C-alpha positions in Angstrom: -8.1 44.2 30.6 -9.2 45.1 34.4 -9.5 42.0 36.3 -13.0 42.5 37.7 -14.1 43.7 34.3 -13.4 40.5 32.7 -14.3 38.8 36.0 -18.0 40.4 35.2 -18.0 39.1 31.5 -16.6 36.0 31.5 -19.2 33.7 31.3 -21.7 36.0 29.9 -19.3 36.2 26.7 -18.3 32.7 26.9 -22.2 31.5 26.7 -22.6 34.0 23.8 -19.4 33.4 21.9 -18.4 29.4 22.3 -20.2 26.0 21.4 -19.5 24.7 25.4 -20.0 21.2 23.5 -17.2 21.2 21.8 -15.1 19.6 23.4 -11.5 22.1 22.9 -13.9 25.0 23.0 -14.7 23.6 26.7 -11.3 22.8 27.9 -9.9 26.2 26.8 -12.2 27.9 28.9 -11.5 25.5 31.7 -8.1 26.3 31.0 -8.5 30.6 31.2 -10.6 29.3 34.1 -8.3 28.0 36.2 -5.8 30.8 35.6 -9.0 33.7 36.9 -10.8 32.4 39.5 -11.4 28.8 41.0 -15.4 29.6 42.4 -15.2 30.6 38.1 -13.8 26.7 37.7 -16.4 25.3 39.9 -19.8 27.3 38.5 -18.1 26.2 35.0 -17.7 21.7 35.9 -21.2 21.5 36.0 -22.0 22.3 32.7 -19.2 19.6 31.0 -20.4 17.6 33.4 -23.8 17.6 32.4 -23.0 17.3 29.1 -24.2 13.6 26.6 -20.5 14.0 24.8 -18.2 11.9 26.9 -15.1 14.3 25.8 -16.5 17.3 27.6 -17.2 15.0 31.0 -13.7 14.2 31.3 -12.6 17.8 30.6 -15.1 18.2 33.7 -14.1 15.7 35.7 -10.3 16.8 35.3 -11.4 20.2 36.9 -14.0 18.6 39.0 -12.4 20.0 42.4 -14.5 17.1 44.7 -12.2 14.5 42.1 -8.7 15.9 41.9 -6.6 19.0 41.6 -7.4 21.7 38.5 -6.0 21.1 35.6 -4.8 17.2 36.3 -5.2 14.6 34.6 -8.1 12.2 34.8 -5.2 9.1 35.1 -2.9 11.4 37.0 -2.2 10.8 40.4 -5.3 11.9 43.4 -4.5 13.8 46.2 
């Protein structure tokens, strides 16, 4: 698929097709977002940070650019 098309549709399709309150689905979306665009990751992180599920919040914290490098483990080294 052409990258511009994917970028234009990925957030809407993810919101419609995925259960973003599910840890596994949310983390997979963050992994995909990391491959596509740092701005996309930044837009998705707040969704997880506001979750009532501690595992979803942890995934969001792992990808929060204000806390660590994207994709870095929560217990990994901080830069």
